[in-house]
C-alpha positions in Angstrom: -3.3 -11.8 2.5 -5.8 -9.8 0.5 -9.5 -9.7 0.9 -12.3 -7.5 -0.4 -14.2 -5.8 2.4 -17.1 -3.5 1.5 -15.6 -2.7 -1.9 -12.0 -2.1 -0.6 -9.2 -4.6 -1.0 -7.6 -4.9 2.5 -4.2 -6.4 3.2 -3.5 -8.2 6.5 -1.1 -10.8 7.8 -1.7 -13.6 10.3 1.9 -14.1 11.6 1.1 -17.3 13.5 -1.9 -19.6 13.8 -1.6 -21.8 16.9 -4.9 -23.1 18.2 -4.0 -22.9 21.8 -3.1 -19.2 21.7 -5.3 -16.1 21.6 -5.2 -13.7 18.7 -4.0 -10.1 18.9 -5.0 -7.7 16.1 -2.7 -4.7 15.8 -3.8 -1.4 14.3 -1.0 1.1 13.3 -1.0 4.9 13.4 -1.3 7.6 10.7 1.0 6.9 7.8 2.0 3.6 9.2 1.4 0.0 8.0 1.6 -3.6 9.1 5.4 -3.2 9.0 5.2 -0.7 11.9 4.9 -3.6 14.3 7.5 -5.8 12.6 10.0 -5.8 15.5 7.4 -6.9 18.0 6.1 -9.9 16.2 8.7 -12.5 17.3 8.2 -11.7 21.0 4.4 -11.5 20.7 4.3 -14.8 19.0 5.6 -16.5 22.1 2.2 -16.0 23.8 -0.4 -15.0 21.1 -1.1 -15.1 17.4 -0.3 -11.6 16.1 -2.4 -10.2 13.2 -1.4 -6.9 11.5 -3.7 -5.0 9.2 -3.0 -2.2 6.8 -5.8 0.3 7.5 -7.7 2.0 4.8 -5.5 3.8 2.3 -2.3 2.7 4.1 0.4 0.2 3.1 -1.0 -2.3 0.7 -4.7 -1.7 1.4 -6.6 0.3 -1.2 -7.6 3.8 -0.5 -10.5 6.0 -1.9 -10.6 9.2 -3.7 -13.6 10.2 -1.6 -12.6 11.4 1.9 -15.9 10.4 3.4 -15.0 6.8 2.8 -12.4 7.3 5.6 -15.0 8.3 8.1 -15.1 6.6 11.5 -18.4 4.7 10.7 -17.0 3.5 7.4 -13.7 2.3 8.7 -15.1 0.7 11.8 -17.7 -1.2 9.6 -14.8 -2.5 7.5 -12.9 -3.7 10.6 -15.9 -5.3 12.2 -16.7 -7.2 9.1 -13.0 -8.3 8.7 -12.5 -9.3 12.3 -15.8 -11.1 12.8 -15.6 -13.1 9.5 -11.9 -13.8 9.2 -10.3 -14.1 12.7 -10.9 -16.5 15.6 -11.8 -16.0 19.2 -10.4 -15.3 21.8 -9.3 -12.1 20.2 -7.7 -9.0 21.6 -7.5 -5.6 19.8 -4.5 -3.3 20.0 -4.5 0.2 18.6 -1.8 2.9 18.4 -2.6 6.6 18.0 -5.0 6.7 14.9 -5.3 2.9 15.1 -6.3 3.4 18.8 -9.0 5.8 17.9 -10.3 3.3 15.4 -10.0 0.3 17.8 -12.0 2.3 20.4 -14.8 2.9 17.8 -14.9 -0.8 17.0 -15.0 -1.8 20.7 -17.8 0.6 21.4 -19.9 -0.7 18.6 -19.2 -4.4 19.2 -18.4 -5.0 22.8 -19.0 -8.7 22.1 -16.4 -9.0 19.4 -13.2 -8.7 21.5 -12.0 -10.1 24.8 -9.7 -7.2 25.7 -8.7 -3.8 24.4 -5.2 -2.3 24.5 -4.8 1.4 23.5 -1.5 3.2 23.1 -1.2 7.0 22.9 -4.6 7.7 21.6 -7.8 9.7 22.3 -11.6 9.5 22.5 -11.9 12.7 20.4 -12.2 16.4 21.1 -15.1 17.5 23.3 -14.9 21.3 23.1 -16.6 22.5 19.8 -14.1 25.4 19.3 -11.2 23.1 19.7 -12.8 20.6 17.3 -13.2 23.3 14.7 -9.6 24.5 15.2 -8.3 20.9 14.8 -10.4 20.4 11.7 -8.9 23.5 10.2 -5.4 22.2 11.1 -6.1 18.8 9.6 -7.4 20.5 6.4 -4.2 22.6 6.2 -2.1 19.4 6.6 -4.2 17.6 4.0 -3.5 20.4 1.5 0.2 20.3 2.4 0.3 16.6 1.7 -1.1 17.1 -1.8 1.0 20.2 -2.4 4.4 18.7 -1.5 4.3 15.3 0.3 8.1 15.2 1.0 8.0 18.6 2.6 5.1 17.6 4.7 7.0 14.5 5.9 9.9 16.7 6.9 7.7 18.9 9.0 5.7 16.0 10.4 8.7 14.3 11.9 9.7 17.5 13.7 6.5 17.6 15.8 7.3 17.5 19.5 5.4 14.2 20.1 7.8 12.4 17.8 11.0 13.7 19.6 12.7 10.9 21.3 16.1 10.0 22.6 15.1 6.3 22.7 14.8 5.7 18.9 17.9 4.5 17.0 18.8 6.0 13.7 17.7 2.7 12.0 14.3 3.0 13.6 13.9 6.6 12.4 14.9 5.5 8.9 12.4 2.6 9.0 9.6 5.0 10.0 10.5 7.4 7.2 10.6 4.6 4.7 7.1 3.4 5.6 5.8 7.0 5.4 7.4 7.7 2.0 5.7 4.7 0.5 2.2 6.0 1.3 -0.1 7.4 -1.3 -0.5 11.2 -0.8 -4.1 11.3 -1.9 -5.1 8.6 0.7 -3.1 10.3 3.4 -4.8 13.6 2.7 -8.2 11.9 2.7 -7.4 10.1 5.9 -7.0 13.4 7.7 -10.1 14.9 6.1 -12.3 11.8 6.8 -10.8 10.5 10.1 -8.7 13.2 11.6 -9.0 13.9 15.3 -11.0 17.0 14.6 -13.7 15.3 12.5 -14.0 11.9 14.3 -17.0 11.7 16.7 -16.1 12.3 20.4 -17.0 9.2 22.3 -16.1 10.4 25.8 -19.6 10.1 27.1 -19.9 6.5 25.8 -16.7 5.1 27.4 -18.6 3.7 30.4 -20.3 1.1 28.2 -17.0 -0.8 27.7 -17.2 -3.9 29.8 -14.2 -5.8 28.6 -10.8 -5.5 30.2 -9.0 -2.4 28.9 -5.2 -1.5 29.1 -4.2 2.0 28.4 -0.5 2.8 27.5 1.3 6.1 27.4 4.8 7.5 27.4 5.7 9.8 30.4 7.2 12.4 28.0 3.9 12.6 26.1 2.0 14.7 28.7 -0.9 15.5 26.5 -1.8 11.9 26.0 -1.0 10.9 29.6 -3.7 13.4 30.5 -6.2 12.2 27.9 -5.7 8.5 28.8 -5.9 9.3 32.5 -9.4 10.7 31.8 -10.2 7.6 29.8 -9.2 5.5 32.8 -11.7 7.3 35.1 -14.4 6.7 32.5 -13.8 3.1 31.8 -14.3 1.0 34.9 -12.3 -2.1 33.8 -9.4 0.1 32.6 -5.9 0.3 34.0 -3.2 2.8 32.9 0.5 2.0 32.4 2.9 4.9 31.9 6.3 4.2 30.5 8.9 6.5 31.9 11.4 6.3 29.0 9.0 7.0 26.2 7.2 9.7 24.3 4.4 9.0 21.8 5.7 5.8 20.1 5.9 3.5 23.1 5.9 0.4 20.9 9.2 1.5 19.3 10.8 3.3 22.3 10.2 0.7 24.9 9.4 -2.5 23.0 10.5 -5.1 25.6 8.6 -3.5 28.4 5.6 -3.0 26.2 5.5 -6.6 25.1 5.7 -7.8 28.8 2.7 -5.5 29.6 0.7 -7.0 26.7 1.7 -10.5 27.7 0.5 -10.0 31.3 -2.7 -8.4 30.1 -3.6 -11.1 27.6 -2.7 -14.0 29.9 -4.6 -12.6 32.8 -7.7 -12.0 30.7 -7.8 -15.0 28.3 -10.8 -17.2 29.2 -9.8 -20.8 29.5 
């Protein structure tokens, strides 16, 4: 489905619409799309109504030539408007990596909008100023690389340690690469400049305002994000952390069955009757 949100045409799909079931909005990661969750949809549909959204500049959603349009406050405003006007309650929000950072921003701004929050392999931002500046510089270099030679950037991107995995099939890897190759380089570059980890606001000190149930998910082989999400767990009183032993950064692809069962238990436990 297509809808105009604050001047941008967004693409989203409601995969099922059963009145008796809660809704689950899924937000993909950087260079992903609604297709990223395709393999999970049949299993999720047994206990909820899955909704997938192409985030700004990704998949079939329009982008912008202005990188500031990708800023946290802009994208979260888009999602709040889309979710509040188009989707029904009870509603749970799921975000992976970049999508998790955005889901966290939405939840902090509108604690009344969602009944539960699920975050996979994500972060609240960078607290240390020197580290923030270093990450901004890295994101800037990567943004330039995308514009300079997108295919070469993709080759380098997939070699990053967080994407190493013995649990992905060759078909899964091919599917990931196909989704990435379809992206618009200008939008991907602007996404890094406008909403990269270095530029997004650090919300660590605000995590304690989250009052809805929160489930944190991380792969045991992704130690950096295990540490970050452990910190999140201490800051968010209603949060619980699940670590998947046989997974790195992409838990939803590496351990899909175990992930779905974790989501199912969380949603069924926290759906108000």
